[in-house]
N, C-alpha and C positions, 0 to 999 in steps of 0.2 A: 325336228318337230316345230311346227306352232301351236300354242294355246287355242289356236282358231283353227284347230284341226276338226275335222264333223267323224263323229265314231257313234260306232253300231255298241248299245247299252241293253245287260238285262238286269230283269229283275230276278231276283233269286228266289226258291219258293221256303227257301230255309226264316223258320224263325232263333233269332242269332241273341247268345250274353255274353258278356264281356266280367269274365273270373278274375280275380287278384288273387298272387298267392306272395307271400312273402318273402323277400329274397333269397334266404339261404333253402326254401321250398325244394327238395333234386324235382330235375325236369318228372322222370317216370312216376312220382306222386302226383303235380299236375294232370297229368299225362290221361291217368289213371280217372279222372271225371271228361272226359273227352268221351263220346262216342266210339266202339268200333266203328262203324261205318256213319257216310257223313261230313260236312264239312268240319274241321277243328283246326285252331290256326296256335302255338304254343310261343311262347319270345320272351328271354328271360335279360332282364337288365341289370342294371346294378342299380334300383330301388324297387325290384318286384319282376314276378313270375306273374306272364297273362296269358291267361285259357280265352279263344273266345272259341266259342263250341254251341249248335246248336239247344233251345232251349226244351228244359223237358219242365216237367208237372212240380209246382213245388219250389218254381226260380222266382226268386223275389228283385224286380229291377230294369232297367230300360230292358227294352228287345226292341233290336235291330234289324233291319232286311238289308240283307246287302245286294245292289247292283254289281256288274260286272261289267269290266271293259269285254269286247268277247272278238273274243283273235288273240293273234299273241304279237308281241311286237317286238324289235331289236330293245334289249337295257338299254343302247347308248341312242334311246329317242329318249328327245327330252320335252317336257312341255304334258304325258299324258292324261297325269293326276290332279295337276293345275288345270287341265281341261276340262273338268269335270268341278273341281273341287270350287274352283273360284265361282262360278254361277251357283252353287249350295252356298257359300258364304257369303255369297249378294242375296240368300233369300234366307237369308240368316237360318240354314239346315245347317248342325254338325255333320261333324260327319269321325269317320275313324275309319283308319284306312288299315287294309291287309294284301297283304302283296303273295303271291305267288310266285314259281316259274315261271307261269306262261301270262298270267297277268295280273292286273288288279283286282282287288275289290272295295269298292264303296258303303261303305255301312251308314245306316240315316236311324237315324231316332227310330219306328215304326211309325208312331202317331205324324210324321213327319216326312213320309213316303209320299204322298200325293202332293203333297208344295213342292217335293225334291222330284218329281215326275214335272213339271209345268219349270221348274229352274234349268232343268239341263235340254227340259225339249225345244223351249226358247231360247237357249244358246247354241242350237241348232243340231243338236246331238238326238239320234232316237232310240226308244225307251219301248223297250220288247220284251 
């Protein structure tokens, strides 16, 4: 796949936060902070445990909005994330990528959502 492929993107209604836990935090403990329903992603790396979850009252820090790549694609397809990341980088929009088995989500800071919309649409993608 070329990075010039036109993608159909969806802005999800979720307002998300990214939480960091110490590297030795058991995944089960971090997972207790995730909602029983809705969007959540949990990742362990040597440096930390990261939880992306829907925001709730009392959360502080950056609130992120998820742009989903609509439809599924094969793991072997190259350039999917780059097709979105490149125009966002050129527009000065930071991203936080989260992947599921079916698709990719590109998280952008909520205040930058409109700038992100303009950038990806200018790159030829449709954003609904």
